[in-house]
Structure formats: C-alpha cells, structure tokens
PLY file of the C-alpha trace (Angstrom):
ply
format ascii 1.0
element vertex 559
property float x
property float y
property float z
element edge 558
property int vertex1
property int vertex2
end_header
4.96 -3.18 40.50
8.17 -1.21 39.93
9.58 -1.36 36.38
12.03 0.69 34.38
11.02 2.40 31.13
12.30 -0.38 28.86
10.38 -2.99 30.83
7.26 -0.84 30.69
7.56 -0.52 26.92
7.84 -4.29 26.44
4.91 -4.94 28.79
2.78 -2.42 26.88
3.68 -4.03 23.55
2.59 -7.38 24.96
-0.66 -5.80 26.16
-1.34 -4.67 22.60
-0.81 -8.18 21.24
2.42 -7.31 19.43
4.19 -10.50 18.38
6.75 -9.07 15.94
8.84 -5.92 15.67
11.24 -4.86 12.94
14.25 -2.77 13.79
17.92 -1.93 14.06
19.74 -1.29 17.37
22.00 1.58 18.38
23.39 3.34 21.42
20.34 5.34 22.54
17.98 2.38 22.23
20.25 -0.20 23.92
18.19 -0.39 27.10
15.10 -1.30 25.08
16.98 -3.90 23.07
18.40 -5.43 26.23
14.88 -5.88 27.56
13.61 -7.13 24.19
16.33 -9.79 24.31
14.88 -11.10 27.57
11.43 -11.45 25.93
12.53 -13.00 22.64
10.25 -15.96 23.26
7.23 -13.61 23.29
8.12 -10.91 20.77
10.05 -11.76 17.62
12.55 -9.16 16.49
13.49 -9.11 12.80
16.82 -7.37 12.28
16.67 -5.52 8.99
19.66 -4.32 7.01
18.56 -0.67 7.15
16.03 1.23 9.23
14.02 2.12 6.12
13.62 -1.62 5.56
12.23 -1.90 9.10
9.61 0.78 8.50
8.54 -0.80 5.20
8.41 -4.23 6.85
6.16 -2.88 9.61
3.98 -1.35 6.89
3.75 -4.61 4.92
2.98 -6.54 8.10
0.17 -4.11 8.92
-1.35 -4.15 5.42
-1.27 -7.93 5.16
-2.56 -8.74 8.66
-4.74 -5.77 9.57
-2.77 -5.41 12.82
-0.57 -2.48 13.85
3.00 -2.81 12.54
5.86 -1.86 14.86
9.38 -0.70 14.02
12.29 0.38 16.21
15.25 2.66 15.59
17.87 4.47 17.58
18.41 8.22 17.67
19.74 10.53 14.96
20.25 8.84 11.59
18.54 5.70 12.82
15.37 7.69 13.43
15.60 9.75 10.23
16.03 6.56 8.20
12.47 5.66 9.20
11.03 8.83 7.66
10.36 7.52 4.14
8.57 4.47 5.53
6.51 6.57 7.92
5.54 8.91 5.07
4.59 5.92 2.90
2.31 4.62 5.65
0.81 8.06 6.20
-0.10 8.55 2.55
-1.76 5.12 2.34
-3.42 5.18 5.80
-1.45 2.26 7.26
-1.40 1.77 11.06
2.18 1.56 12.27
3.85 2.63 15.53
7.44 3.79 15.08
9.42 3.72 18.33
12.65 5.68 18.50
15.03 6.33 21.38
16.65 9.74 21.72
19.62 10.97 23.72
19.23 11.42 27.47
16.93 14.19 28.67
19.85 16.29 29.94
21.45 16.21 26.48
18.38 17.33 24.51
18.72 20.62 22.66
22.52 20.62 22.84
23.32 19.21 19.39
24.47 16.09 21.18
25.89 13.12 19.29
23.13 11.51 17.21
20.47 13.87 18.52
17.57 14.80 16.25
14.10 16.22 16.84
12.45 13.28 15.16
9.00 14.26 16.43
9.40 17.60 14.70
10.74 15.98 11.55
7.79 13.60 11.28
5.03 15.94 12.44
3.53 16.40 8.93
3.56 12.64 8.22
2.12 11.15 11.43
-1.32 11.13 13.00
0.37 11.98 16.29
3.85 12.10 17.84
4.92 11.58 21.45
8.14 12.77 23.09
8.51 10.84 26.35
11.00 12.40 28.78
9.23 11.26 31.95
8.97 7.52 32.57
5.65 8.01 34.38
4.12 9.13 31.06
5.44 6.22 28.99
2.71 3.61 29.45
-0.10 6.02 28.62
1.79 7.25 25.56
2.25 3.72 24.19
-1.37 2.77 24.82
-2.64 5.96 23.22
-0.32 5.52 20.23
-1.80 2.14 19.35
-5.35 3.42 19.73
-4.69 6.45 17.52
-2.93 4.34 14.87
-6.01 2.11 14.54
-9.01 4.36 15.06
-10.85 6.31 12.35
-8.62 6.68 9.33
-5.56 4.60 10.31
-2.03 5.91 10.11
1.42 6.04 11.67
2.22 7.28 15.17
5.71 8.05 16.49
6.90 7.53 20.07
10.31 9.09 20.81
11.67 8.06 24.21
14.76 9.59 25.80
17.42 7.11 26.87
17.11 8.28 30.46
13.38 7.51 30.43
14.13 3.97 29.29
16.24 3.45 32.43
14.22 5.28 35.08
11.91 3.29 37.38
8.27 3.93 38.24
5.10 2.10 39.22
3.47 0.12 36.45
-0.12 -1.14 36.48
-1.05 -3.63 33.73
-4.05 -2.62 31.66
-6.08 -4.60 29.15
-6.55 -2.42 26.06
-10.07 -1.42 25.13
-11.12 -2.62 21.65
-11.07 0.08 18.99
-14.61 0.18 17.70
-15.55 1.81 14.41
-17.40 4.99 15.30
-20.74 5.59 13.59
-21.41 8.98 15.17
-20.47 10.87 12.00
-23.06 9.06 9.84
-26.05 11.37 9.50
-29.47 10.17 8.45
-29.96 13.25 6.27
-26.78 12.45 4.33
-27.94 8.88 3.77
-31.32 10.09 2.53
-29.70 12.51 0.07
-27.44 9.71 -1.17
-30.43 7.40 -1.64
-32.26 10.07 -3.67
-29.28 10.59 -5.98
-29.01 6.85 -6.54
-32.75 6.50 -7.23
-32.58 9.20 -9.93
-29.50 7.80 -11.64
-29.77 6.02 -14.99
-26.03 5.41 -15.44
-24.37 4.90 -12.05
-20.72 3.90 -11.71
-19.05 2.73 -8.47
-15.44 3.70 -7.72
-13.76 1.60 -5.03
-10.78 3.12 -3.20
-8.31 2.16 -0.50
-10.74 3.05 2.26
-12.87 0.10 1.16
-9.94 -2.25 1.70
-9.27 -0.80 5.15
-12.97 -1.14 6.02
-13.12 -4.77 4.78
-16.30 -3.81 2.99
-16.19 -6.40 0.17
-19.50 -8.08 0.94
-21.32 -4.77 1.25
-19.81 -3.43 -1.99
-20.84 -6.57 -3.87
-24.40 -6.24 -2.56
-24.37 -2.53 -3.37
-23.26 -3.10 -6.98
-25.95 -5.71 -7.50
-28.67 -3.52 -6.01
-27.66 -0.56 -8.18
-27.10 -2.76 -11.24
-23.91 -0.75 -11.73
-20.40 -1.34 -13.06
-17.44 -1.17 -10.67
-13.97 0.29 -11.13
-11.20 0.70 -8.58
-8.10 2.68 -7.75
-4.68 1.15 -7.27
-5.23 1.18 -3.50
-8.73 -0.26 -3.83
-7.64 -3.52 -5.46
-9.32 -6.56 -3.98
-12.17 -4.76 -2.23
-14.28 -5.79 -5.22
-13.57 -9.13 -6.87
-11.53 -8.62 -10.02
-13.23 -11.63 -11.61
-16.71 -10.08 -11.40
-18.67 -9.41 -14.58
-19.42 -5.88 -13.37
-15.73 -5.12 -12.88
-14.23 -2.87 -15.56
-10.62 -2.64 -14.37
-8.64 0.16 -12.80
-9.44 3.85 -13.31
-7.04 6.66 -14.09
-3.67 7.31 -15.71
-3.11 3.64 -16.49
-6.70 2.54 -16.13
-8.62 0.59 -18.73
-10.40 2.33 -21.55
-13.65 0.75 -20.37
-13.31 2.37 -16.94
-12.05 5.74 -18.14
-14.58 6.11 -20.94
-17.36 4.69 -18.81
-16.79 7.11 -15.92
-16.74 9.95 -18.44
-20.24 8.91 -19.58
-21.87 8.05 -16.25
-24.48 10.31 -14.63
-23.60 9.36 -11.03
-20.16 8.41 -9.72
-20.18 6.88 -6.25
-16.74 6.95 -4.62
-16.27 4.50 -1.76
-13.21 5.36 0.31
-11.42 7.08 -2.56
-9.60 10.40 -2.23
-9.59 11.40 -5.92
-5.83 11.35 -6.39
-4.51 13.15 -9.45
-3.46 9.75 -10.83
-7.14 8.75 -10.77
-8.82 11.94 -11.95
-6.40 13.25 -14.56
-7.54 16.83 -15.21
-9.81 17.32 -12.19
-11.84 20.04 -13.95
-12.81 17.54 -16.66
-13.25 14.54 -14.39
-16.68 12.83 -14.58
-17.99 16.11 -15.98
-21.39 14.67 -16.94
-21.97 13.11 -13.54
-23.08 14.00 -10.10
-20.63 12.72 -7.52
-21.42 11.00 -4.23
-18.43 10.51 -1.94
-18.44 8.15 1.05
-15.35 8.45 3.24
-14.37 8.13 6.88
-12.31 11.33 6.73
-14.27 14.57 6.37
-11.10 16.32 5.19
-11.27 14.36 1.92
-14.67 15.74 0.95
-14.35 18.45 -1.72
-10.55 18.43 -1.36
-9.62 17.39 -4.91
-13.01 17.14 -6.61
-16.20 19.01 -5.76
-18.98 16.57 -4.93
-22.76 16.85 -4.95
-23.32 14.78 -1.82
-21.30 12.97 0.81
-21.61 10.63 3.75
-18.93 10.72 6.42
-18.24 7.34 7.97
-16.68 3.93 7.65
-17.56 2.55 4.20
-18.74 -0.79 5.56
-21.09 0.77 8.10
-22.39 3.41 5.69
-23.29 0.79 3.09
-24.95 -1.38 5.74
-27.25 1.53 6.55
-27.73 2.70 2.98
-28.62 -0.65 1.38
-32.03 -1.05 3.10
-32.95 2.45 1.95
-32.55 1.55 -1.74
-34.95 -0.04 -4.19
-33.58 -2.64 -6.59
-32.29 -0.83 -9.68
-32.13 -2.07 -13.27
-29.99 -0.44 -15.96
-29.81 -2.91 -18.88
-28.87 -0.34 -21.54
-26.13 1.15 -19.38
-24.69 -2.24 -18.48
-24.80 -3.24 -22.16
-22.83 -0.13 -23.08
-20.21 -0.95 -20.42
-20.02 -4.55 -21.63
-19.44 -3.27 -25.16
-16.59 -1.01 -23.95
-14.98 -3.96 -22.18
-15.21 -6.12 -25.32
-13.93 -3.38 -27.63
-11.03 -2.30 -25.43
-9.55 -5.26 -23.55
-6.10 -5.03 -22.01
-3.59 -6.46 -24.46
0.13 -6.77 -24.98
2.64 -8.09 -27.52
2.85 -11.86 -27.33
5.69 -14.20 -28.24
8.29 -12.56 -26.02
8.95 -12.08 -22.33
7.07 -8.99 -21.13
5.86 -7.51 -17.86
2.18 -8.32 -18.53
3.05 -11.91 -19.46
5.08 -12.31 -16.26
2.21 -11.03 -14.10
-0.32 -13.27 -15.87
1.96 -16.24 -15.27
2.29 -15.32 -11.59
-1.49 -15.35 -11.44
-1.74 -18.73 -13.16
0.96 -20.42 -11.07
-0.38 -19.07 -7.76
-4.01 -19.62 -8.84
-4.72 -16.03 -7.86
-4.08 -16.75 -4.18
-0.74 -15.03 -3.49
-0.06 -11.80 -1.66
1.42 -9.53 -4.31
3.73 -6.73 -3.23
5.21 -4.23 -5.66
7.78 -1.55 -5.95
6.88 1.55 -7.98
6.93 1.96 -11.75
5.90 0.06 -14.86
5.94 -3.30 -13.10
3.59 -1.86 -10.46
1.04 -0.91 -13.09
1.33 -4.28 -14.84
0.77 -5.99 -11.48
-2.34 -3.86 -10.99
-3.65 -4.52 -14.49
-2.99 -8.21 -15.06
-3.33 -9.95 -11.68
-6.97 -10.50 -10.69
-7.35 -9.61 -7.01
-10.23 -11.31 -5.27
-9.90 -10.13 -1.66
-8.71 -7.14 0.37
-5.12 -6.96 1.63
-3.90 -8.98 -1.36
-2.04 -6.18 -3.17
0.46 -4.24 -1.08
1.90 -1.24 -2.88
2.96 2.33 -2.26
0.18 4.35 -3.87
0.25 7.86 -2.43
3.97 8.44 -1.96
5.14 6.15 -4.77
8.13 4.85 -2.83
10.77 3.06 -4.87
12.43 0.52 -2.57
9.23 -0.16 -0.64
8.42 -3.63 -1.88
11.14 -5.93 -0.56
10.86 -4.72 3.03
7.06 -4.82 2.81
7.17 -8.35 1.41
9.32 -9.45 4.35
6.79 -7.94 6.75
3.87 -9.55 4.92
5.51 -12.98 4.94
6.29 -12.73 8.65
2.68 -11.76 9.33
1.19 -14.35 6.96
3.68 -17.25 6.94
1.28 -19.64 5.20
0.76 -17.33 2.21
2.96 -17.17 -0.88
4.38 -13.64 -0.93
5.80 -12.29 -4.18
7.37 -8.87 -4.64
7.18 -7.65 -8.23
10.07 -5.25 -8.69
11.85 -3.23 -11.32
15.61 -3.35 -11.49
15.81 0.34 -10.55
13.71 -0.21 -7.41
15.58 -3.34 -6.37
18.84 -1.40 -6.32
17.43 0.93 -3.67
16.87 -1.62 -0.89
18.34 -4.88 -2.18
20.31 -5.14 1.09
17.07 -6.50 2.58
17.73 -9.71 0.65
20.29 -10.34 3.39
17.53 -9.82 5.95
15.31 -12.39 4.26
18.19 -14.86 4.00
19.45 -14.34 7.56
15.99 -14.78 9.06
14.94 -17.47 6.55
11.93 -15.51 5.32
10.99 -17.13 1.98
9.87 -14.17 -0.08
10.09 -14.33 -3.87
11.50 -11.33 -5.70
10.41 -11.20 -9.34
12.55 -8.57 -11.08
11.07 -7.17 -14.27
14.49 -6.16 -15.54
14.65 -3.84 -18.55
17.99 -2.27 -17.54
16.37 1.18 -17.44
14.17 3.27 -15.17
11.20 2.08 -17.20
8.40 4.48 -16.29
10.63 7.53 -16.51
11.99 6.29 -19.84
8.42 5.83 -21.10
7.73 9.50 -20.40
11.03 10.49 -21.99
10.05 8.51 -25.10
6.56 9.99 -25.36
7.05 13.54 -24.13
10.78 14.36 -24.09
11.83 13.48 -27.66
13.70 10.35 -26.50
16.24 12.30 -24.43
17.10 9.51 -22.01
18.74 11.57 -19.31
20.19 9.26 -16.65
17.61 6.50 -16.97
19.81 3.77 -18.48
21.03 1.19 -15.95
22.76 -1.25 -18.29
25.93 -1.40 -16.21
26.56 -5.09 -15.77
24.92 -5.59 -12.38
24.05 -9.29 -12.11
21.07 -9.75 -9.78
21.45 -13.53 -9.73
24.98 -13.20 -8.38
23.93 -10.42 -6.01
21.16 -12.64 -4.64
23.57 -15.51 -4.12
26.13 -13.23 -2.49
23.50 -12.05 0.01
22.44 -15.57 0.91
19.41 -15.96 -1.36
18.82 -18.08 -4.46
18.97 -16.58 -7.95
17.34 -17.65 -11.22
17.55 -15.87 -14.57
14.70 -15.96 -17.07
15.04 -14.71 -20.65
12.31 -16.61 -22.53
8.56 -16.78 -21.87
8.54 -20.54 -21.41
11.19 -20.32 -18.68
9.20 -18.21 -16.24
6.48 -20.52 -14.91
8.94 -23.36 -14.12
11.23 -20.85 -12.41
8.40 -19.55 -10.23
7.23 -23.05 -9.30
10.80 -23.93 -8.35
11.10 -20.77 -6.26
7.90 -21.59 -4.36
9.09 -25.12 -3.68
12.48 -23.96 -2.37
10.92 -22.22 0.65
13.86 -19.85 0.69
14.26 -16.25 -0.45
14.62 -16.32 -4.24
15.29 -13.69 -6.88
13.94 -14.39 -10.37
15.66 -11.98 -12.75
13.46 -11.58 -15.83
15.03 -9.81 -18.81
12.56 -7.78 -20.88
12.98 -5.15 -23.60
13.90 -1.65 -22.49
11.14 0.01 -24.53
8.15 -2.02 -23.38
5.46 0.38 -22.19
2.45 0.48 -19.90
-0.79 1.04 -21.80
-3.41 2.38 -21.69
-2.16 5.80 -20.60
-3.44 9.31 -19.95
-0.99 12.17 -20.41
-0.49 14.54 -17.49
-3.07 17.34 -17.44
-5.47 15.55 -19.75
-8.93 14.18 -19.05
-9.13 10.46 -18.36
-11.32 9.91 -21.43
-8.34 11.08 -23.52
-6.81 7.68 -22.76
-4.61 6.17 -25.48
-2.66 3.02 -26.22
-0.09 1.81 -28.75
-2.73 1.37 -31.45
-3.76 5.01 -31.04
-0.14 6.12 -31.31
0.34 4.04 -34.46
-2.82 5.43 -36.08
-1.84 9.03 -35.28
0 1
1 2
2 3
3 4
4 5
5 6
6 7
7 8
8 9
9 10
10 11
11 12
12 13
13 14
14 15
15 16
16 17
17 18
18 19
19 20
20 21
21 22
22 23
23 24
24 25
25 26
26 27
27 28
28 29
29 30
30 31
31 32
32 33
33 34
34 35
35 36
36 37
37 38
38 39
39 40
40 41
41 42
42 43
43 44
44 45
45 46
46 47
47 48
48 49
49 50
50 51
51 52
52 53
53 54
54 55
55 56
56 57
57 58
58 59
59 60
60 61
61 62
62 63
63 64
64 65
65 66
66 67
67 68
68 69
69 70
70 71
71 72
72 73
73 74
74 75
75 76
76 77
77 78
78 79
79 80
80 81
81 82
82 83
83 84
84 85
85 86
86 87
87 88
88 89
89 90
90 91
91 92
92 93
93 94
94 95
95 96
96 97
97 98
98 99
99 100
100 101
101 102
102 103
103 104
104 105
105 106
106 107
107 108
108 109
109 110
110 111
111 112
112 113
113 114
114 115
115 116
116 117
117 118
118 119
119 120
120 121
121 122
122 123
123 124
124 125
125 126
126 127
127 128
128 129
129 130
130 131
131 132
132 133
133 134
134 135
135 136
136 137
137 138
138 139
139 140
140 141
141 142
142 143
143 144
144 145
145 146
146 147
147 148
148 149
149 150
150 151
151 152
152 153
153 154
154 155
155 156
156 157
157 158
158 159
159 160
160 161
161 162
162 163
163 164
164 165
165 166
166 167
167 168
168 169
169 170
170 171
171 172
172 173
173 174
174 175
175 176
176 177
177 178
178 179
179 180
180 181
181 182
182 183
183 184
184 185
185 186
186 187
187 188
188 189
189 190
190 191
191 192
192 193
193 194
194 195
195 196
196 197
197 198
198 199
199 200
200 201
201 202
202 203
203 204
204 205
205 206
206 207
207 208
208 209
209 210
210 211
211 212
212 213
213 214
214 215
215 216
216 217
217 218
218 219
219 220
220 221
221 222
222 223
223 224
224 225
225 226
226 227
227 228
228 229
229 230
230 231
231 232
232 233
233 234
234 235
235 236
236 237
237 238
238 239
239 240
240 241
241 242
242 243
243 244
244 245
245 246
246 247
247 248
248 249
249 250
250 251
251 252
252 253
253 254
254 255
255 256
256 257
257 258
258 259
259 260
260 261
261 262
262 263
263 264
264 265
265 266
266 267
267 268
268 269
269 270
270 271
271 272
272 273
273 274
274 275
275 276
276 277
277 278
278 279
279 280
280 281
281 282
282 283
283 284
284 285
285 286
286 287
287 288
288 289
289 290
290 291
291 292
292 293
293 294
294 295
295 296
296 297
297 298
298 299
299 300
300 301
301 302
302 303
303 304
304 305
305 306
306 307
307 308
308 309
309 310
310 311
311 312
312 313
313 314
314 315
315 316
316 317
317 318
318 319
319 320
320 321
321 322
322 323
323 324
324 325
325 326
326 327
327 328
328 329
329 330
330 331
331 332
332 333
333 334
334 335
335 336
336 337
337 338
338 339
339 340
340 341
341 342
342 343
343 344
344 345
345 346
346 347
347 348
348 349
349 350
350 351
351 352
352 353
353 354
354 355
355 356
356 357
357 358
358 359
359 360
360 361
361 362
362 363
363 364
364 365
365 366
366 367
367 368
368 369
369 370
370 371
371 372
372 373
373 374
374 375
375 376
376 377
377 378
378 379
379 380
380 381
381 382
382 383
383 384
384 385
385 386
386 387
387 388
388 389
389 390
390 391
391 392
392 393
393 394
394 395
395 396
396 397
397 398
398 399
399 400
400 401
401 402
402 403
403 404
404 405
405 406
406 407
407 408
408 409
409 410
410 411
411 412
412 413
413 414
414 415
415 416
416 417
417 418
418 419
419 420
420 421
421 422
422 423
423 424
424 425
425 426
426 427
427 428
428 429
429 430
430 431
431 432
432 433
433 434
434 435
435 436
436 437
437 438
438 439
439 440
440 441
441 442
442 443
443 444
444 445
445 446
446 447
447 448
448 449
449 450
450 451
451 452
452 453
453 454
454 455
455 456
456 457
457 458
458 459
459 460
460 461
461 462
462 463
463 464
464 465
465 466
466 467
467 468
468 469
469 470
470 471
471 472
472 473
473 474
474 475
475 476
476 477
477 478
478 479
479 480
480 481
481 482
482 483
483 484
484 485
485 486
486 487
487 488
488 489
489 490
490 491
491 492
492 493
493 494
494 495
495 496
496 497
497 498
498 499
499 500
500 501
501 502
502 503
503 504
504 505
505 506
506 507
507 508
508 509
509 510
510 511
511 512
512 513
513 514
514 515
515 516
516 517
517 518
518 519
519 520
520 521
521 522
522 523
523 524
524 525
525 526
526 527
527 528
528 529
529 530
530 531
531 532
532 533
533 534
534 535
535 536
536 537
537 538
538 539
539 540
540 541
541 542
542 543
543 544
544 545
545 546
546 547
547 548
548 549
549 550
550 551
551 552
552 553
553 554
554 555
555 556
556 557
557 558
C-alpha cells in the first residue's frame, strides 16, 4: 500500500504495540501530529508542559511497565529539550525511543530556523541514532530502533526524521515484529565453572544486587542463589526490589548512604558477587579500598562493565537471570553460620535510625510505606529525599522504585511519575520530591491536572537544597552558598493554581491522614511537608573514603 512518512511512522508504532506517547508539537513535526490525531483511539498522546517532561514520562513508563517508552518533539529547541531525559535513560539503561522531526531535507546544513543536528548532539547518550531523510528507509529505521532499545543492555534510541520525509509517499508493507529474545551466546561454560569454584571456596560470601537484576527480572533466581550460598544480600540504589527488602538476609543499601551493616560487611567478606552492578563511585567509595579483603565475581550483560571501575577476579557475561539459572545447578548447598551470625550482629548493632517526635524525611517515607502497605510505585527526584526513600521504604519487587541513579537528574520524578501512572493506572504512584527538585519541573503538575493523571507529589520541604547544604555543613564550614530557598514560594497555592490539589503538613500526626485523603481523591495532589533545614541523611561516607569509614550523627557527636 502507498503511505506517506507520517502514516508509516504511526503504523510502525502500532506494530510495536505502542499505546501511549508523550510529547509536544511544533512546526517540523506537524505532519506526524496530524496523523497521530487521526489515530487517537489507538495511541494515546499525553501533552506535557515541556519536552523534558515528555522524555522523563517515557522513561517512567518504560521502567514501570517494562515496555519501550516513546516521546516526541519537534526540531531545534524541542529536540534539545529531550537531551537530559535521554541521558537519564542512557545512564540507567532504560529503553526509550525518542522521535524528533527536523527541518526539510533541502534546508539541512543551512542554519535554518529551528535546525539542530540532534543525532550528533545525542550520539554519546544513545545506543543508536537514525537520521531519516528518505521515506523508503523510515519503516526499517523505526523497527530497528525498537529492537535496539530492548535487546541486550537496554537504552535510548533516537530517530530524527526530516519534515519532507514525513510527507513523502512510498510503498509500505506491514510487518509483525520478531520477539526480542535474551541472548545466551555470551555465557561461557568455562566462566561458569570458574565462578562455581570461587563460590565453593568462599567462607564469607556477600551478594551485591544492581540495576541489571531489576532489568533481568531475576528476583526468583537471586532468592534461590542467596539461600544456596547461605549469604547476606545488599543492593545498590538501582537494584532496589530485585531482592525482597523484608528478607532476613537483606542488609540494606551499599555505598555512600548505605547501612553500616552492608558497608562493614562487604569490607569483611572474602567473596563479593555483583549481579548486574556497575560499581558506581557512589557504591564503592574509594575504589582502591573497596572490598579489599575479597575476591570479586561480576555477572553482567555488558562486557564493557567488567574491570571498568573495579578489577575483578572472575566474570560471567550474560543476562543475570539466565546466568543464575545455569550456575545454580553447578553449586553445592553452602552453610556459613558464623558469617551469617556476624552479619546479624552488625544489623542489630547498627540499625537505621532517626530523631523521633518531629516531622522528618525518614518518618514521612515510613508513613508512606505503612499507608500504602508497601505496594506503591515510588518515584523520586534527586537528593536527601531520594536517599531516605531508598533507606526507609521496603521494596519487595522489581520496577517498584523509579529514580535517576546514574545521572542524578533533579526534576526527573514528576514526569516519570506521570509516565508510570499512565502505564500502571491501577497502582498508587507517589513521587517523593525535594522542594529544590520540584521547582525544576513543577509545570508538569499542569500536565497531570489537564490529563487527570492522579499522581501524588510528596514534597519533603526544608526550604534549602538539602543534600548540597549537608555537604556545606560537614565539609565547607557552613558556608551556605546559594542553597537557601526560603523565598515564600507556596507549593499548596502553586498546586491549586496549576489545577491540582494541595495539602500542607507540619506535624507528624498530620501526614498519614493527608496521604490517605490524597489517595482517595484520585486527582493529582501535592502534599507539602515542612521539615527542618538541617536534617541530614545518615549513614554517610565522605568522598574519597572507603565505605567502611561510614559514619552517622552518633559518630560525629563522639568525635
């Protein structure tokens, strides 16, 4: 059949099972939007307030559903406004397809109005980029983009289509997409055997669960693996939910704001087994001193991650789920009672704790957990509130915590929460935000209100840039350079002005009723929680220090 480029794009999206796109129209992409309008009963379009919100929404949709998220933007500034969201997805291995429309082919390279080489701009932060100038190449580009976004280590792909290509006509042949199967070709028997030998020799094994385990949906295999090794389990920020946070083997998060039990335990283990973890600096602290008494076994789908940040003694390249399926039958049942007793003692001696009797970030997160019975999708911005959400909410399944880990994108959470709620309409979706982060993309409250997307925005409001202020307090002699935000902004009134509901909470006993009310409203709601400006995230490891040099407020008081 004969179709123009815009029609081909929509047909290809339908082939891929796309039911929702997030975007913002403009001149160069008008042909696509005109065709999208004709298919509004098949593909929902969510109009965001800013293109960055569209990219974050596509990211949140992808993380929550496991599908590929799709965002649209026009040329020039519309396309460049997607960049932060694309980079966020790239750092956290999230499959999104960003579709931009550029100026007509004849106008390329002439500094035309709203022209930008968006493929060049995004080259370092995409798995692949397509520039489609010829309509006959469009269908194959779209189909390949979705396959690349999903296969192996997932990530973002960009398709930039000239306006002329969206209007030109060519033959189109429908094609049912082939399923993207997880490849097992990289898993070598010799690597599995070496891993099994290391495990058999270990007396004090420790399992580190990273974001790759969430992507692989390897929860059942990890649980079986931990039991067979009789080993404790820690996780990274991105690994939350891949291992049940209620489990007796679970020691809490590892790293800069990890628990003392995890940090001290990893420092004492003789074998650290990393499952889909890339050894970020926030996890390792001083890499030269990281797990210095241990051999390290790394299992990862991406060979580029092996020996990149930490030198390892053995590795297996492959999907975590499939590797563990093959490795488990090769292992004898292990028993490490003394080691597990030591870990239990660390957990009992160094529990997470905070000041009670006042409204604090940890208290708010614990109340969110209690009210939602641990069953909500939690989204976060970046900062102190993010760490409290990681520490004090017990995640029991993958895809339950959506947060910007690698890039640390302030302003990520609200757009991502919108995407998650659209993708999982039956789930309660709560974005835990700081007041500094909310200021960055609060215009997306209008998106939630306009489209009646009932996300709940819990603002942990200390009227400062909390994490930066914490560092200024501890390491910069309390020189609070440009981190105070106490300027009279009223988030309750802002929420109401943008079409949402607003509730203010100033006392501990007010929060749970406010959250229950927000859930019952089934509308976008902002709960503005006022906490003290000097509340801090503990435990903590100072930059450049080993993770076993972890300290908390008690340590500061004693020293």
